C-alpha positions as a Python dict, from the first residue, in 0.01 Angstrom:
ca = {
    (1, 'X'): (0, 0, 0),
    (2, 'X'): (-7, 1, 379),
    (3, 'X'): (-279, -265, 395),
    (4, 'X'): (-122, -488, 131),
    (5, 'X'): (221, -475, 293),
    (6, 'X'): (78, -534, 641),
    (7, 'X'): (-126, -833, 523),
    (8, 'X'): (175, -978, 343),
    (9, 'X'): (381, -934, 661),
    (10, 'X'): (116, -1115, 862),
    (11, 'X'): (83, -1398, 611),
    (12, 'X'): (452, -1455, 542),
    (13, 'X'): (613, -1335, 869),
    (14, 'X'): (855, -1145, 646),
    (15, 'X'): (995, -834, 816),
    (16, 'X'): (1051, -666, 479),
    (17, 'X'): (675, -636, 428),
    (18, 'X'): (622, -500, 777),
    (19, 'X'): (896, -242, 721),
    (20, 'X'): (731, -143, 392),
    (21, 'X'): (394, -94, 564),
    (22, 'X'): (545, 116, 841),
    (23, 'X'): (754, 321, 598),
    (24, 'X'): (449, 381, 378),
    (25, 'X'): (247, 505, 674),
    (26, 'X'): (531, 734, 783),
    (27, 'X'): (573, 873, 431),
    (28, 'X'): (202, 946, 393),
    (29, 'X'): (191, 1110, 735),
    (30, 'X'): (495, 1326, 656),
    (31, 'X'): (405, 1426, 301),
    (32, 'X'): (34, 1389, 227),
    (33, 'X'): (-139, 1538, 531),
    (34, 'X'): (-230, 1903, 480),
    (35, 'X'): (-218, 2171, 748),
    (36, 'X'): (-573, 2079, 855),
    (37, 'X'): (-478, 1713, 906),
    (38, 'X'): (-664, 1594, 597),
    (39, 'X'): (-505, 1335, 367),
    (40, 'X'): (-441, 1482, 23),
    (41, 'X'): (-502, 1294, -298),
    (42, 'X'): (-156, 1267, -452),
    (43, 'X'): (201, 1386, -480),
    (44, 'X'): (351, 1482, -815),
    (45, 'X'): (644, 1291, -962),
    (46, 'X'): (680, 1527, -1257),
    (47, 'X'): (1029, 1661, -1309),
    (48, 'X'): (956, 2030, -1247),
    (49, 'X'): (682, 2002, -982),
    (50, 'X'): (912, 1973, -679),
    (51, 'X'): (701, 1686, -542),
    (52, 'X'): (403, 1918, -496),
    (53, 'X'): (86, 1772, -350),
    (54, 'X'): (-257, 1812, -500),
    (55, 'X'): (-515, 2030, -329),
    (56, 'X'): (-773, 1759, -386),
    (57, 'X'): (-904, 1581, -79),
    (58, 'X'): (-1187, 1337, -40),
    (59, 'X'): (-1334, 1099, 211),
    (60, 'X'): (-1189, 804, 21),
    (61, 'X'): (-836, 924, 107),
    (62, 'X'): (-917, 921, 477),
    (63, 'X'): (-1088, 585, 436),
    (64, 'X'): (-783, 427, 275),
    (65, 'X'): (-560, 567, 548),
    (66, 'X'): (-791, 436, 821),
    (67, 'X'): (-800, 94, 655),
    (68, 'X'): (-422, 87, 617),
    (69, 'X'): (-351, 194, 974),
    (70, 'X'): (-614, -45, 1114),
    (71, 'X'): (-460, -334, 922),
    (72, 'X'): (-112, -235, 1036),
    (73, 'X'): (-234, -216, 1396),
    (74, 'X'): (-396, -560, 1373),
    (75, 'X'): (-58, -701, 1272),
    (76, 'X'): (169, -508, 1512),
    (77, 'X'): (-68, -418, 1800),
    (78, 'X'): (115, -84, 1794),
}
């Protein structure tokens, strides 16, 4: 979602997309990084799960985060 929003912001010059990319990155950083700094796989939206995160991690999660942040940086230079 970070990459898509950042690319849409770059293509359309629409601030809404840039805000979405930045908010997505902030949400992932706040809620999906575990105590070791590894990006977790998912967060539950089930009614009784209290938004618990999965214990599953994988290199693809880090790869998607790197791609998203790199794309966001290429657009904002920040």
